[in-house]
Structures are given as C-alpha cells and as structure tokens.
Phi, psi and omega in degrees: 000307183308315187283337178288328177287315176303305172310321172297313181293323178302311184302314180306308180299315182304313180300322184291313191289324176296318180301309189294325172303312181299320179300308185309309181301315173304320184286316179306313185295322172296321181294322184288329180292318177288330179294311184294342184277329185267113181297141180302141176276154182293150172296327183278140171292346172250129181252134175270115178242025182297323178301336175283351184046052176282140178225139174221152182279152186229333188298327185259010175282163173286099190227147173223168187101192181285116177296344183260007185295150183284353190221139183233140173232127186241127174259134164263117179220169183228111189296350173267335186303126182289319180293327172292325175297318180291323176295316179300321184275321193265330193242322196295320181304317175298318173303315172308304184301313194272333190230326181279310180296332183275356181088354173298323179222145180263139190239130184229151178241136174231144175277141175216065183289138184278139168304328182286345179261112188302323186252006178299315185289313174310323179290323175297319181290324177294327174296311177300319173298322175296324172303329176296345178256014191055043180229027182300317185282329172300313179292330174301305182293323180295316181294317172300329176276351181233033179308327180283000188238015184297325179310328177270019185046047192307337183290345181258018179259162173301346185293351178284339175107166188285342188281351181246125182277117183291315180301311182301312180296323182289323180291328180297315182295338171294341177278145187265008179295119176232028187295321177287327175293314177304317183287328176291316183295328177297314181295313171307319179294316183293325188264003173064038174263120184240335183239166182234145002279151165229141187234136184247131178248128178200189175238141178300144181259002182084358186239014181089008181245168171232121169288116186280130175253328177206164182233132178251132184255112167097178182276075179292164174287153184312320185305317184295322175289319178302312180292318174301315183290320181290334177285322179290319181298319186297335182261356184272000000 
C-alpha cells in the first residue's frame, strides 16, 4: 500500500514537471514569435527612412513657422506623456528660436493620445478647441507646463491666460467632434508611429505633402534635432 502511494505521488510529480516544461516551451515560442513580429528599433535615435518612401499630408495640420520652409518637422505627441512634456519644456524652445522663428523649418503637431493616459484625449480636445480661437500653440505650451493638473481640467481655468476665452472653450468641449484627433491616430497607424514623442523630418513636395527622410524616436537632446535638421537643410 505504501509503495503504491509513493508510486502515485511520483507519477503526479512527473506529470506536473512535464506540464511545466510544456508551458515554458510554449511561452518561449510565443515570445520568439512576438519578437520576430516587431521590427527591432534602431540603436540610433535618428532612423533614415527614405527607403520606405513615406509621404504624409501637412497643409491641414496645426503648424507654425515658414510655410515655404524647405524642411518640415512633424511631432506625434500626447499631452499627458511625461517624455513629451520633458521635450516640450527642455528642447522645443531652442528648436523654436533656432529653426522655426528663423524660417528654416516648418513645425507641425499631430495628436497621438495613449489609451493608458486618462487625460490625454480630453487635453487633445482642449488644444483643438483652443485652435478654433487661433490659440492652439498657446494651449500647447500651457498643457505641457501643467501636466500635473489635468485631473482638475486645468484648461478650463483662468490660468490659460486672457488670450483664450474659457467660456467659448467650454462650449466647444461640449461638442463630440474628434475628427481631427481620429485622423491623426489613423495617420500614426499608417506610418507605424507607436510611441510618443515621435518626430518625422522631411521635405515638402509642393503639393501639400511631406516626403519623410528620417524619424527621431523619443525626447532626444536638442543636439540630436539640430544635427538632423542641419543635415537635411544642407541637402535641400
């Protein structure tokens, strides 16, 4: 009887170990399959993507700077993303002074609110409503400076400044139109832009589009943007 119990326990242990090995093997296969399905990211923060022949429209975007500039920089951003906020506060100002205000580069913004960020989409809508008052870039700056206050719907406070009519902004937010945000999300998917911030650098084709030459991944230092833009400006 004792021997039978030991044999039974041994068989149970063997069955358990075989099952665990099978699960581990399946997990490894799935992991390998997923890894092969996702293209490896470049070790460099700047990727040359000219071979992909990517083209994207730019004329209807929220843009600033010289409309006739020979180089265009497009940001896909999320107003709640901490890395986007860091870029906006630490790097964007230098780009604006050196490249946008001087007419060398046209700068455009596209929305890519993450579903993981509770307030990213409401903030994007606030920026679009501010755009109806020709104050998109004022709201853009304000949102990135006040990321920690989104739970209080900070965009509806007087802190936005006298240039934005809060009552008009609130009325606009009552509308359910998110067509521009949806269009940006669709374009991000088409261009395989997955994270924020992501930047596309290219040249206008004279038909309202941009031929994309390179992609900058993440909130890189100013020097990374400076070198990428100067390289393309030299070739323009």
